[in-house]
Steps between C-alpha positions, in 0.01 A plus 500: 500500500632841413534762775295809500641836573303801626644837401380791699557856381472780738468871436607661816427840636770763411782498736431166668705258298797475739293429802273257309801305393636497853168372640470229229856384547516509880144414593280370230726241312638353824136410575482302176787254565361323815166443310669334207418805266756504208577878494689480155604873471383856611635839479474833330391472143726639219175650362485794717596651842176425671458151354567175677458120432463189703514153333377185683484139364295206603386156359138599431263796514337337804831479675591853406160632647532283806842634576398866445201432732736352759740806494256789462238348735752456778520715815882531431412681179202701625687613814831541314573673170144484358386869557848646431535307174140571377510869569794537257307328211323706248378211276613147417423225252575139504546245213553106530682326243584128449856467419787235496742475794787681293331842501440472869857434575608778244279748699637404851666781676 
């Protein structure tokens, strides 16, 4: 079965990129690992100063959704970086693609 990747693209509020990156790197992404969420890559987008991306991978859409619910439904997230992260996002979009393992490895940060 080919893995799925979810690519999230964030348009951040002006002047919030550095703090958003710090929150993601220091608080959000570390919450993914213990829950077996494959955070493939994240960071500022080359597409603009206030743009950011997060790429996650999983074995199926159901597994991707379950892991998302586990992280974002947790008290650790709600009482941790949730509010600080959300208040820096203007808009975001998400796309899910079925890919082979090679692109997933190529995207790893």
